[in-house]
N, C-alpha and C positions, 0 to 999 in steps of 0.2 A: 136598739136608737144606739148613737153615738153616747158616750161619757162626757156631758158637760165638764169642762175645766171649770167650772164654777163652782162646783159643788163636790168636785173631788181634789184634795190640797195637792198643789201641784209640784215636783221634786224634780231636780236635774237627775238625768241618766249618768251613770258610771261612764266617766270618758277616756277613751286611748288613743290618744293624738297616736299620729305617724311618726311622731320621731321617738315614740317607746316602743312602736310596735314593727317599724319597715323593718328593721336588720332579723327580728324573730321571723316573721313573714320572708323573707329573703332564703335563710337557711335550711327554716322547717314549715312551713304553711301548718299542717295539721299541727306539732307542738304550740306554734302561737294560738293558734283557735282555742286549743284547749284549756291557755293559760289564761285567757279572756275571759271564756266559759265559766271556769273555774272561780277566777277572782270576780266575775258580775254573780256567780252562786244564784242564777236565776233572773237576778233583778235588772231592768233593760240597760240595755249597753249602748254607746255611741261610739263607733271607729272612725278614725281618720285614715283617712283614703286617699288624702290629697285632695282632689275635685270634689269626691264626695264624701260626706259624712255621713253612711245609712244607721238608722239603731239596730240592732241584733234583739230580740224576742227571743229568750228558749224559755220561760216557763210555760207551764201546761195553761195556764189560767190565762196568760197572756196569749199562746197560740190559740186558745178557742177562741176568744176574741176576736181575735183578726182574721180568722178561716171561718167562723162560724156567725159568731152573733153580731158582726160589723162587716160580715163579706161584703156587703157592697161601697161599707165605704172606703175598704181595701182592695186595690184593681191589680190586675199584673197588668203592671204600664211603667212608665218612668225609663231610667238610663240602664236599669240592669236588664230590660228586657231585649233592647236591641239586638245583640248577637241573633237572640232567636225570631225576632220578628223577620229578620234577614232571612232566617233558615223556611222558617216554618209560615210567616206570611199570615194569614187567613184562617188557618186551621186550627182545630180543638181547643189548639195550645196560645189563642187570643183570647178578646174580654169582648164582652159584653155583645152585638149582635150575632158576630162572626164565630164565637165559642155557643150561646146557644144555637145556632142555625146546626153548627158540628154534630152538637152534643145530641140533639133531636134526630139528624140523620142517622147518626152513628150508633145510638143506645139498644136499638132492635138486635144490634150484632153482639151485645154483651147484657142480657137481662138473663136471670138465672136457666131461664127455661128453654134459651139459646144454647148457651153455655154446656147443663144438662144434655140437649140435644146433640152436641159436640164432641162430648168427652168420651165416646167408643170410636170416634174415627181420631181425637187425639191419643187416643192408646196405643191404637194401629201405625199410626206414623212414629210415636215415642218408641215403640218396640222395633220397628224398622230400621230407625235412624240409630238407636244403639246398637242394635245387631251388629251394624257395618262396624264396629269396634272390634270383633272377633278377629278380622283379620289382622288388625294390627297386634293384637295378643299372641296370635298362631306365628308372626313375622320372630315376634321376641322381641318387637320394637319399645318402644316409649312412646307416650301421645303427650302433644302439647294440649294442656288444657284448654286454655281459652278457645283455639281454634275449633278444639271437638267438642266444646259445650254450645260454641256457636255453631256449628255445622247443625248438631241435633235441633236445636232451636230454630233454627231459620228452617229446615225441613219440616218442622212439626207445624210453625206458624204458617210459612206458603200454604202449607195442604189446608190447614183449618181455619185463620181468617182471613185467607185472601185467594180461597175457593181454587187453589192448585195453578191461578192463571199467571204467576210468576216462574220461568223457564229456570231451568240449572242454570243457564248459560246467563240469563240478566241477573240472576241471583249472584254468581260469581263477581260478576260489575258493580253491585250495587255495594254486596258484603265488605268489600276494601275501600270502596267509597267511602261507606260511613263511618269507618272505623280512620280513615283518615280526614274526616271532617271533626268528627268528636275529638282526636287529638289536637287539631290545629286551631280549634275555638280557643282552647284556652285562656290566651291571653287576652281576648277579644271580652269573654266573659267577666275576667278577671279583672280587667282596666275597661269597661263601657262605656266610659267618660272621653277615653282618648279620641278623637275625632278619626274618620275613617282614612283622609288624608295623609295623614301620620302613619306609616307604615308600621306593623308589629310583627312580632315573630309568627310563623304559620299564617299570614294572610294569603299568601300564594297558593300554598297548602290547599288551605280550605274552598277556595275558588276555585279549582282543580276540581278538587272530590265534590265540590256542588254541581259542578259543568256535568261531571258523569251520572249526577244522580238524576239531573235533570233529563238528561238524553235519553236517560233509559224508564225513568218516569212517564214522558211524555209518550214515547213509542207505544207503552201500556196504555196508557190513557186513548190513545188513538186508536188502538188495536179495540178496544173493550167499549169504548164510548157510548155507543149506538146497539153494542150486542153484550152486555153483560151477563147473561146468563138468569136464573132464577132463584140462587141460591140466598142463603144467608150471611154471605160474605162481606168483606169489607169493599172489597171493588164495585161488588155486585150494588149495593146500598147508595156508593157515591156517584157510582154511573148513572144509577135511575133517578136519584135526585138531581144532578145534571142535567136530564133532558127530560125532565119534566117540565110539560108549558108554563110558560111564562117563571120558572124557576129563577131565570136571571143568571146563572152560576157559570162558571167558565171554568178550561181545563184546568188551571193555576189553582182552582178553588180544590180541584181533585186532586190535582199533585200535591198542594200543601199538606191535604189532610192526608192522603197514602203513604207521603214522609212523616209527618208524624205519628203515625199509627204502626208504621213500620220500625220506623226507630225506637218507639218506648213497647213495642210488644216486644221485640225481639233481644233488645239491650239488656233489659232489666235482669230477664230469667237467665242470660248468657254468663252477665258477671257474678252475680250471686251465685250461682251454681261454681265459676271458677272461682270462687274464694273459699268455698265450701271446702275443699280439700288441704288447703294449709289448717285449717281450722280443725278439721277431723283427727287431722296430724298431730296436730298440737295437745288432744284430749282422746285420746283413745276411749276410756270411758265411755264417752258419748257415741264415737264409733262403733265400739262392742256393742252396744244398747241397741243402737241403730240397726246393726247386721243382725240382731235377733229377733226383731221384730221385723223385720223384711222376710227373713227366712221362715218364720213360723206362720206368718200368713200368706207369703206369696209362693215360699220355696222354687220349685225350677218352673212354674207358671211365666207365662207372660201377664205383663201388670195388664189391670183390668179397674176400670174405675170403680165399681162397689168393693175394690180392696182397701180404696181409701180411709172407708170410713173405719177399716180396722188397724188403722198406722196412725195412732195418736201422737205417738212422737215424731214420725216424719214432718208432722205438720209444727208441732212443737221447733223442731228444728230447723226448719224452714223460717217460723217467725220471728226465732231468736238470730236468725242469720240477716233479716229484712233489719232488725233493730239495729247490728253492726251495721252493714250494709243497706241503707234505706234505699230506694228508687231513686229519690234525689234529694241531694245533702244541702241543697240551698232553695230556698220558695223566696223571690223578691214580691213585695208588695208596696205601693204607692198608696198613700193616704189621699181623698179626696175631700173630706170634711175635717174641721178639728172637732180634736178629740182626743183623751186620756189615755195611755198605757200604764199601768204601775204606779199609778199619780205622776206620770211625766207627760207633759202638753204635746203632743203631733201636732203639727200644720201642715195644711193643705200641701201637697208636693212632694212631701218627706217620705222618704224610702224605709221600710221596715223591711228587714232582711228575718225569715223564719228559717231554722237550718232542725230538721229530723234527727241529725247526726251529732249534733250537739244536745238535745234536748232528751236524747236516748241516751247521752252519757252524764246526766246530770248525778251528782251524787244523792242530791238532796230527793231527789224521785226513787231512783234505782240503787240497792245493796248490789255491793262489786259492780259497778256499773261498765268497767271494762274486759269484764271476762265472759266468756262463750258458756252459757246456761243455760240451755233450752227450757230445764225445768221452771223459768220463769213463767212459762208459759203454760203449763200444768192448771186445767180448770181452775182450781182452788186459790191458783195464785192471781192469774190474769184478770180475774172479775174482780181484783181488788184496784186494779189500774187506774187512774184518772184517763177521761177518754181521749188528752192530747198528752198523755206519757209519752205514747207509742202512736205512731201517724207516717206510715213509710210511704202511703198511699195521698199524703195529704189529706184534708178532712174539707167540710163544708161543701157548696156548691160545686167545685173546681174539684173533689175527690175522684181517685182513677175512675173511670168507669172500666179499666179491663183487670180490676185488680182479682175476680173468680178467677176468670184466665189465668192468670199469673199465678194465683195458690196452684190451681189443678196442676198446671203444665211444671212447675216446679217441682210438686210432690210426685209427680208420676215419672219424671225422668230421673230426679233421684233416686226412687224405687227400684226403676228399671235398671239402674247402671249398677246401684248396690246387690240387685238379685242375681246380677252374673257375674261382679268382679269386687275382689277388694283391691281398688286403687290406693297404691300408697305414690309418696312424694318422691322423688329422686335424688333432693339437696332442698336445704332451706332457702326460701327465696327471701329478699330485701323487702322487709316492712311495710314500706311507704310505696305505694304505688305511682304511677305516671300520671300527673294531672293532665285531664283533659273534659272535655263533656261530661263523660262519665269514669269511675273507678277503673284504673288499667295497670296489671303490675307490673310492675318496672322491668322485669325479666320472665321468661316463659314459666310455667311453672307444669314440669314435666312428670306425668304419670306413668307408672308400672302397673300394668294391667294382669292381676293374678287370677286366673279362672277361681270360679267359688266352689266347683264340684274337688277342686284340687287339695283344697285347705279346711280342716275342719274350722269353724268359725271363734276367731280370737277370743280369750278371755278378759273380762274387763281388768286391767291395771286399778290400782291405789287412784283414788282421786286426787288430783295434783294440787298445791296450795295454790290460790287466789294470785293471777299473776298482775306485778308493778304496770302502772301505765305508760309503760315504756319498754315492758318485756314482753308483748305478744304482739302478733298479725294485727290484731282485732284493735288495740290498743292507738296503733300507730297510720292508720288506713283514713284517706280522704278523697271523696269523688267529688267531681265537679259535675252536676247535672243537672237537666231542666228539671220544671214540675212536671211529673204525669199529667196525662188528661183525664 
């Protein structure tokens, strides 16, 4: 139930007016957000963004209230959702009846039972995709981390989650088109209150990318609408729901959900694994421990689903990676009824922003919050965390239904690569990523792949001193991403 303003002392949120923050946002958006986060120190903050003055909630108690206890009051609606509504319409990223219907249709694909059924197929797809790196290694070439991680993830997801119904030609059209959309939506996402009639940088590129995605997806819907097969994949369940008597569903509804699921199931793993390599380069002790565990459990075998139970440190690395690089960095919510958060009165129609990116860096919640330390998620440490101190997949009713798939897929890909190679980055990369709908490196992350059989496992180096807030890649990253379904 909403907390009544009559029973809770009302106070003002910490205010950060535009005239005090605009220069910082222009120079370095991440640094400015970190300054606001540090200054607010878990209290509700109010951001001056010109025509919009949203609240920023980062304390785990406040996040839990919004995402769980008062989830029916705080909806995925309002000005900050406009760019995503244009892109993904009535999909699982919508609200209300549209969201409930899409979730009900898609849920069977992501049940634990079905994910377990798909893990052997996933392992085969991952091993086959990773093995293709052998050609690059034998030719003595460096590889570009982001495109290679994207290739591995997309080959896996298309085979496992989309029933292998997307051909290589169609994938080659969709992947760069979505990349174009993800980069060009940034200004509309950051300035959602600007009317569409006023052009912003990226608008033309956004429309061109959406056009390619639409052409490809509608062609696929037309092909499989009446004969989707009998598998437990996303294509099948969407098309079956579409053609059910009296469903009232349209090709556009199928397209919206296909785009939402393709985007979220590929981008998340691709970008997380891309940023792993600079982090391992900065933390050789973590890298050595990973190699030791994988060498001992997997050896020269192809990774299998049953290996994962014996790879606890691989799981911890993925969890810590998602602490620093959460699936989405910002979840907007709009209040529909009056309530209070942390003693601050919230009126209907006001927007509250939730940021895993910032909550995961609260010094009052995390020790050395900017340091990459997988031991945070050792069982004895993880069980002491507040439920909403760590929420890379959101929480409450809208928690990402694909989180189990991501965890299995990311762990398998990491293990498969490190069982074959010792990847090293060829040169340092700028810490600040390119801002878009998702986190992207400003420069290519070039990897040298050394065959594992050619080297002894590296010995752990002395642990490094914790990095200061501006001294590591992890401390200076910003992603602009929608909330995962």
